[in-house]
C-alpha positions in Angstrom: 0.0 0.0 0.0 1.4 3.4 -0.9 2.0 6.2 1.6 -0.6 8.5 -0.1 -3.4 5.9 0.4 -2.5 5.5 4.1 -2.7 9.3 4.5 -5.9 9.6 2.6 -7.7 7.0 4.6 -6.3 8.2 8.0 -7.7 11.7 7.1 -11.2 10.4 6.7 -13.8 11.1 9.4 -14.0 8.5 12.1 -17.4 7.3 10.8 -16.0 6.9 7.3 -13.0 5.0 8.6 -15.4 2.7 10.5 -17.3 2.0 7.4 -14.0 1.2 5.6 -13.0 -1.1 8.5 -16.2 -3.1 8.4 -16.1 -3.5 4.6 -12.5 -4.5 4.5 -12.8 -7.0 7.4 -15.9 -8.6 5.9 -14.2 -8.8 2.5 -10.9 -10.2 3.6 -12.1 -12.0 6.7 -9.3 -10.7 8.9 -8.5 -7.8 11.3 -5.3 -6.5 12.7 -4.3 -5.7 16.3 -1.1 -4.9 18.1 0.3 -7.2 20.8 3.2 -7.0 23.2 5.9 -9.6 23.5 3.7 -11.7 25.8 0.9 -11.8 23.2 -1.4 -9.5 25.1 -3.2 -7.0 22.9 -2.7 -3.3 23.5 -5.4 -1.1 25.0 -6.0 2.6 25.0 -7.9 4.6 27.5 -9.3 8.1 27.6 -9.5 7.9 31.4 -13.0 6.6 31.4 -13.1 3.7 29.0 -10.6 1.0 28.0 -10.7 0.0 24.4 -8.8 -2.3 22.1 -7.8 -0.7 18.8 -8.3 -2.6 15.6 -7.3 -1.9 12.0 -8.5 -3.3 8.7 -5.1 -3.7 7.1 -1.6 -4.4 8.4 -0.1 -1.3 7.0 -2.4 0.9 9.1 -1.5 -0.9 12.3 2.2 -0.8 11.5 2.0 3.0 11.7 1.6 2.6 15.5 4.8 0.6 16.1 6.7 3.6 17.5 7.3 5.2 20.8 5.2 3.3 23.4 4.6 0.3 21.1 8.0 0.1 19.5 8.7 -3.4 20.8 5.2 -4.7 19.8 3.9 -6.7 16.9 1.0 -6.4 14.5 -1.1 -9.5 14.7 -3.6 -10.8 12.1 -6.7 -12.3 13.5 -9.1 -14.3 11.3 -12.7 -13.1 11.3 -14.3 -16.1 12.9 -12.2 -16.2 16.0 -12.4 -12.4 16.2 -16.2 -12.5 16.2 -16.1 -15.1 19.0 -13.6 -12.9 20.9 -15.9 -9.9 20.7 -18.4 -11.8 22.9 -15.8 -12.2 25.6 -14.7 -8.6 25.3 -18.4 -7.6 25.8 -18.6 -9.6 29.0 -15.4 -8.0 30.2 -16.7 -4.5 29.5 -14.1 -3.6 26.9 -14.8 -1.4 24.0 -13.4 -1.4 20.5 -11.4 1.5 19.2 -12.4 1.1 15.6 -9.6 2.1 13.2 -7.9 4.9 15.1 -5.8 7.4 13.1 -2.4 8.7 14.3 -4.0 10.9 16.9 -6.2 8.0 18.1 -9.3 9.6 16.8 -11.7 6.6 16.3 -15.2 5.4 16.7 -15.5 3.7 20.1 -18.0 1.0 19.9 -19.3 -1.9 22.0 -18.0 -5.3 20.8 -21.6 -6.6 20.3 -22.4 -3.7 18.0 -19.2 -4.2 15.9 -20.0 -7.9 15.7 -23.5 -7.1 14.5 -22.2 -4.8 11.8 -19.6 -7.3 10.6 -22.1 -10.1 10.4 -24.5 -7.9 8.5 -21.7 -6.8 6.1 -20.6 -10.5 5.6 -24.2 -11.4 4.7 -24.1 -8.9 1.8 -21.2 -10.9 0.3 -23.2 -14.2 0.2 
């Protein structure tokens, strides 16, 4: 992916990036997260809520492997296990930071809502 595409997509409004995320994840049946050396996924907090950031393509997540996350890795997660994991995250009161840009501007959504959107989008492909 070229640098200009990354910039153009990161500059979209959070709601537009969320739509991009849902379409890409449904289409390619994978999502990307960042994990530490122990395999734990990173979280972000605005002081009130804890969320797990997710990206639709590896190149977007790779943009965050600097400063605080320099020793971390981008991890690809297949759609089916991700959908199951969303149920667990819902029970544990996590939220999803859907496709944050470089300043962590993102749609923050309940895992159950994201799961519903992804299932609906996947049904459009059948």
